[in-house]
C-alpha positions as CSV (number, residue, x, y, z in Angstrom):
1,X,246.6,53.5,17.2
2,X,249.3,56.1,16.9
3,X,249.3,59.6,15.4
4,X,251.5,60.2,12.4
5,X,252.0,63.1,9.9
6,X,249.3,63.3,7.3
7,X,251.1,63.5,4.0
8,X,247.9,64.0,2.1
9,X,247.5,67.4,3.7
10,X,244.0,66.8,5.0
11,X,245.1,67.1,8.6
12,X,248.3,68.0,10.5
13,X,248.2,64.5,12.1
14,X,246.2,61.4,11.2
15,X,245.5,58.1,13.0
16,X,247.6,55.1,12.0
17,X,245.9,51.7,12.8
18,X,247.6,48.4,12.6
19,X,245.5,45.8,10.7
20,X,245.2,43.8,13.9
21,X,243.6,46.9,15.6
22,X,241.1,47.3,12.8
23,X,240.3,43.6,12.9
24,X,239.7,43.7,16.7
25,X,237.5,46.8,16.6
26,X,235.4,45.6,13.6
27,X,234.8,42.2,15.1
28,X,233.7,43.8,18.3
29,X,231.4,46.2,16.5
30,X,229.7,43.7,14.3
31,X,229.3,40.9,16.9
32,X,227.9,43.3,19.5
33,X,225.5,44.7,16.9
34,X,224.3,41.2,16.0
35,X,224.0,40.0,19.6
36,X,222.1,43.0,20.6
37,X,219.7,42.6,17.6
38,X,219.4,38.8,17.5
39,X,220.9,37.4,20.7
40,X,223.8,35.8,18.7
41,X,226.2,36.7,16.0
42,X,225.6,34.8,12.8
43,X,227.1,35.2,9.3
44,X,226.5,36.3,6.6
45,X,225.3,39.7,8.0
46,X,222.0,40.6,6.3
47,X,222.3,43.5,3.9
48,X,219.5,45.4,5.6
49,X,221.3,45.1,8.9
50,X,224.4,46.8,7.4
51,X,222.2,49.9,6.6
52,X,220.8,49.8,10.2
53,X,224.4,49.6,11.5
54,X,225.2,52.9,9.7
55,X,222.0,54.5,11.0
56,X,223.3,54.1,14.5
57,X,225.9,56.7,13.8
58,X,224.8,58.6,10.7
59,X,221.9,59.5,8.4
60,X,221.7,57.4,5.3
61,X,220.3,57.9,1.8
62,X,220.3,54.4,0.2
63,X,218.9,55.6,-3.1
64,X,221.1,58.6,-3.9
65,X,221.7,59.9,-7.4
66,X,225.5,60.3,-7.4
67,X,225.8,60.8,-11.1
68,X,227.1,64.3,-10.6
69,X,229.8,63.2,-8.2
70,X,232.2,61.8,-10.8
71,X,232.8,58.6,-12.7
72,X,232.4,55.4,-10.8
73,X,231.4,57.0,-7.4
74,X,229.2,54.6,-5.5
75,X,229.3,56.0,-2.0
76,X,229.7,59.4,-0.4
77,X,230.1,60.3,3.2
78,X,229.5,63.9,4.2
79,X,230.9,65.2,7.5
80,X,228.7,68.1,8.5
81,X,229.5,70.5,11.3
82,X,227.0,70.2,14.2
83,X,225.1,67.3,12.5
84,X,225.3,63.6,12.1
85,X,227.3,62.5,9.0
86,X,225.3,61.8,5.9
87,X,226.0,58.6,4.0
88,X,224.8,58.5,0.4
89,X,224.7,55.2,-1.5
90,X,224.3,55.1,-5.2
91,X,220.7,54.1,-5.8
92,X,221.4,51.7,-8.7
93,X,223.2,49.3,-6.2
94,X,219.8,48.5,-4.7
95,X,218.0,48.1,-8.0
96,X,219.1,44.6,-9.0
97,X,220.1,41.4,-7.2
98,X,223.4,41.2,-9.2
99,X,224.7,44.3,-7.5
100,X,223.9,43.3,-3.9
101,X,227.5,42.3,-3.1
102,X,228.7,45.7,-4.4
103,X,226.0,47.3,-2.2
104,X,227.3,45.4,0.8
105,X,230.9,46.4,0.3
106,X,229.9,50.0,-0.2
107,X,227.8,50.1,3.0
108,X,230.6,48.7,5.1
109,X,233.2,50.9,3.4
110,X,231.2,54.1,4.2
111,X,230.7,52.8,7.8
112,X,234.4,52.6,8.0
113,X,234.6,56.4,7.3
114,X,231.9,57.2,9.8
115,X,233.3,55.0,12.6
116,X,237.0,55.7,12.3
117,X,237.1,59.2,10.7
118,X,234.2,61.3,12.0
119,X,236.1,62.4,15.1
120,X,238.8,64.0,12.9
121,X,236.3,66.3,11.2
122,X,234.5,67.0,14.5
123,X,237.7,68.0,16.1
124,X,238.6,70.1,13.1
125,X,235.2,71.9,13.2
126,X,235.6,72.7,16.9
127,X,238.9,74.4,16.3
128,X,238.5,78.2,15.8
129,X,239.2,79.1,12.2
130,X,239.9,82.4,10.4
131,X,238.3,81.0,7.3
132,X,234.5,80.3,7.7
133,X,234.5,78.4,4.4
134,X,236.4,75.6,6.1
135,X,233.3,75.0,8.3
136,X,231.2,73.8,5.4
137,X,230.3,70.1,5.0
138,X,233.2,68.0,3.7
139,X,232.4,65.1,1.3
140,X,234.4,62.0,0.9
141,X,233.7,60.3,-2.4
142,X,234.4,56.6,-2.8
143,X,234.9,55.1,-6.2
144,X,234.3,51.5,-7.2
145,X,238.0,50.7,-7.8
146,X,239.0,51.9,-4.3
147,X,236.2,50.4,-2.2
148,X,238.3,47.3,-1.4
149,X,241.8,47.9,-2.7
150,X,242.9,51.5,-2.3
151,X,246.6,52.3,-2.1
152,X,248.0,52.7,1.4
153,X,249.1,56.2,0.5
154,X,245.4,57.2,0.5
155,X,245.1,56.3,4.1
156,X,241.4,57.2,4.6
157,X,240.4,55.0,1.7
158,X,242.7,52.2,2.7
159,X,241.4,52.1,6.2
160,X,237.8,52.1,5.0
161,X,238.6,49.4,2.5
162,X,240.1,47.3,5.2
163,X,237.1,47.9,7.5
164,X,234.9,46.7,4.6
165,X,236.4,43.3,4.7
166,X,236.8,43.1,8.4
167,X,233.1,43.8,9.0
168,X,231.8,41.4,6.4
169,X,234.4,38.7,7.2
170,X,235.4,39.3,10.8
171,X,238.7,37.7,11.6
172,X,237.4,35.1,14.2
173,X,234.6,33.7,12.0
174,X,236.9,33.9,9.0
175,X,239.6,31.8,10.7
176,X,237.0,29.3,11.8
177,X,235.8,29.0,8.2
178,X,239.3,28.5,6.9
179,X,240.2,25.9,9.5
180,X,237.1,23.9,8.6
181,X,238.0,24.1,4.9
182,X,241.5,22.9,5.6
183,X,240.3,20.0,7.8
184,X,237.8,19.0,5.2
185,X,240.5,18.8,2.5
186,X,243.4,17.7,4.7
187,X,245.3,20.9,4.0
188,X,246.4,21.8,7.5
189,X,250.1,21.8,6.7
190,X,250.1,23.3,3.2
191,X,250.3,26.9,2.3
192,X,247.8,27.9,-0.4
193,X,248.5,30.0,-3.4
194,X,245.8,32.3,-4.5
195,X,245.7,30.8,-8.1
196,X,245.9,27.2,-7.0
197,X,242.9,24.9,-7.3
198,X,242.6,24.8,-3.5
199,X,243.1,28.6,-3.2
200,X,240.3,29.3,-5.7
201,X,238.0,26.8,-3.9
202,X,238.7,28.5,-0.6
203,X,237.9,31.9,-2.1
204,X,234.5,30.5,-3.2
205,X,233.8,29.0,0.2
206,X,234.5,32.2,2.0
207,X,232.5,34.3,-0.5
208,X,229.5,32.0,0.1
209,X,229.9,31.9,3.9
210,X,230.0,35.7,4.2
211,X,228.0,36.7,1.1
212,X,230.7,38.6,-0.6
213,X,232.0,38.7,-4.2
214,X,234.9,36.4,-4.9
215,X,237.1,39.5,-5.4
216,X,236.3,40.7,-1.9
217,X,237.0,37.3,-0.4
218,X,240.3,37.1,-2.3
219,X,241.4,40.5,-1.1
220,X,240.6,39.7,2.5
221,X,242.4,36.3,2.4
222,X,245.4,37.9,0.9
223,X,245.5,40.7,3.4
224,X,245.4,38.3,6.3
225,X,248.1,36.1,4.8
226,X,245.8,33.1,4.5
227,X,246.4,33.0,0.8
228,X,249.7,34.0,-0.8
229,X,250.5,35.3,-4.3
230,X,252.8,32.3,-4.6
231,X,253.1,29.0,-2.8
232,X,254.7,30.5,0.3
233,X,252.6,32.4,2.8
234,X,253.8,35.9,3.8
235,X,255.4,36.6,7.2
236,X,252.6,37.1,9.8
237,X,250.3,34.6,8.2
238,X,247.6,33.3,10.5
239,X,248.5,29.8,9.4
């Protein structure tokens, strides 16, 4: 991690993480959590366990009414001076089985904010200010369309979105799943395009293995260079 100028204006400097750094930290976090809880790490992670993971670092309201927060807001993390962060998850996500995958990505996205960003607000709160209003709780609202695929210019959302995929589909188990798929279909020496038959089947296999939506699996595979927009894998591909 290195410090760079925060062009959004939230802070004077902000942390810049390489994807490999986020992958390593997220895999360490989730595997340790699972081993401490069950004696082994096994995927997919249970949805209830994702809420418990958040509770280790923050308070959580899993049935929050976020209707006043703006259109399409499904998660909010409040950083509160002198208190644990408060994570609010839109209540309707827990109301029906067909929204469970959205619940899972929202939980892991908000965990990303708590784990990687709380220290920024804590440091800011500890700095003497001439403006007491700055010491109020600061809310970070997360909309559905930025949970997984925020623009890199919105660095807090991009980092939390990357963490979302890296916790649900940690890089080590993800690579093992992809290798098994390639061996099963004799695809060891072929790059896979995201819209090819094999690419679509791989997306389905990963989404089942880690209990995510197909969109979340596709985004993760593209970000890791395992799938490519065309027939050629990007530089830095894991395969």
